[in-house]
N, C-alpha and C positions, 0 to 999 in steps of 0.2 A: 411602416411604423409598428404594425401589429407583430411583425416578425421580431423586431427589436425588443418589444415588451415580452414576448415569449422567451427570448434568449435571456433577458434580464431575470425573469422569474425562474428560469432553469438554474442560473447561477446562484440565485438567492436561496434555493433549497439545498445547495451543496453543503454549507456549514451544518445544517440540520442532519443531513445524511451522514456526515462525518462524525458528528456527536453520537448519533444512534449506533454507528458502527463501533465507536470507541467503547460505548457502554456494553454492547453485546460481546465484544472481545474481552472486556474486563471480566464479565460474568463467565465467559467460556473458559478463561484461563485462570480464574480464581481457584485457589486450592481448596479441596474438601478438608474435613477434619483430619488431623494427623495424630498418631498415637506414638508416644515416647515412653520409655522406661529408663529410670535413672541408672540401671545397671549397664545400659549401652551408652548413655551420655556421659556418665561419670566414671572415668577410669580410675583404678587404684592409684593414689598419689595426690599430692596437694595441688589446688588451684588449676584445675584443668577446665578451661573456659570453652563453652560451646555456644555458637551463635545460630539461631534459626529464625527465618522469616515465616510467619504463620498468619492465617486468618482465624484458625481455631485449632486447639490441640487438647489432648488428654494426656497428662503426665502422671505416671504411677511409680510407686516405689514399694517393694515388698522385702522387709527384713534385710536392709542393706547394711553391710559392715564396712568399716574403714573407708567411708566416703569423705572427701574434702574437695569440693569442686564448685564452680560457678557455671550457671546455665543462663544464657541471655536470649530472650525472645524479642523480636522486632515486628512491628506492623509493616504493611507494604505502602503506607501513606502516613505523612506527618499529621494528617487530619484525624487519624484514628488513635484510640487509646485502648488499654487492656482492662478487662475485668476478670478477676480470678475468684473461683469459688470451689471450695473443697467439698467433695462427697464422702471422703474418708480422711481422717486425720488422727493418727495414733503413733506418737513418737515417744521414744525412751527419754528419760531425763538427761542423758548425756548426748542426745541427738538434737540438732537444731536445723530449722529451715528459716532462713531470713529472706525477706522480700524487699528489694530496693526499687525505687521509682527512677529508672534511668538505665543507661547502658553499662554502668560500672557500679560496683559496691562501694560507693563513696557517700559520705554523709550519713544522716540518720536513716535507718531502715524503717519501712512502714510497719512491719511486724517481725517479731522474733518468736517463732513457734517451737514449742518443746512439749514436755510431758503434761503440762497443765493446760494445753490448748486443745479445744474441740472444734469440729467444723461448724457447729451451731453457734458457738461463741464468736468465732472469727467472722462469720458472715461473708459478704462479698467485698473484695478488695478492688479498688479502682486506682489506676495510675493517672498521672497528669501528663505523662510523656508517652511517646510511641515505643518505648522500651520498657522491659521489666527484667530485672536480674534476680536470680535465685541463688543463694549460697546454701549449700547442703553439706552438713557434717554429721557423721555418725561414728560411734565407737566400734569396738570389735565384738560386741555381744548383743546384737539387736534381737529381741524375741520374735518368733515366727509371725505373730499377729501384728507386728509393727509395720508402719508404712503410711502412705497417703495416696489419694486419688484427687488430682487437681484439674479442673476444667478452666482453660484459658481461652478467652475470646477477644478478638479485635473488634471494636465497635466505634460508631459515631453517635454521640449524644446530640441528635438533631433538634430536639424540641427547644432548648434555650436559644439556638441560633436561627430558628425559623426556617430550617432547610428541609428539602424533600429527600427522602431516602431512595436512592437509585438501586438498592439491593432489597433485602428483606427487612421490613419494619416490625419489630416485636410489639406486642401489646403494651409493653412498658416504654415504648417509643425509642428504644435503642435500635440502631441500624447496623445489621451484621451481614456478612456475605450470604447470598442466597444458597450457596453450596453447602452451608452448614445446617440446612433444614432437613427434617425427616431422616436423620441419621442415628437416632437413638441417644443423642447427647443433648442435654439441656443447656444450650449456649446462651439463650436469651436471659436466663435466670428465672423467668416466670413460666418456662416450658412451652411458650406459645410457638416456638419454632418446631415443636414436635406434635402439633395439634392440627385440626382442620383449618385453623387460621393460616397455616402454611401449606394447606391442601395435602396434608399427610393422610394416606389411606388408612382407614380404620381408627382414626383419632377423632376426638371431640374437643370442643372448646372447654368443656368442663374439666379437662385434665390439666389446664393451665394453672400454675401455682405461683405463689409469691415466694421469691427466694428469701432465706433467712438473713 
């Protein structure tokens, strides 16, 4: 009888071990932050669509001329959403960056950014889907100082759902990939992924900030 009980207990722990293995594999194969520039994603010519699946990315543009393209980012899970935050935003009045909540530029855009837009005024943009589409158009005479730097992060908002974060939980309760910590990029929005809260060497919790 005792042998049967031991066998039963052995089988009972298998689901737990499989779940632990799945979580470890997810963390091991999760992508670190990716860096993109619109010069490589947006070829000259209209409506050139690029799809990328990301956990986190930094998208930059520096004085781009004659751009007319769509860039689509997707999370690796339908349970995740995107938050977008600009660290630089300086566009010419003939340049536009539109943000759509979804895999296509259909319906009303969330924002249409141009010369009157600043990164502090825009603040943080959140999607309701696991896709975000950027439509970027520029004319043929962008000044050298024009461009933008956009931080894009896939996250789970676990607090309203009462869920546990299986990756890295920011101080603002957003759940992001643990591979996005201590990489010099403020993915949480409050910078807690770059502090001692994330066990970053040489950082302190006092450096955590609230995103505008």
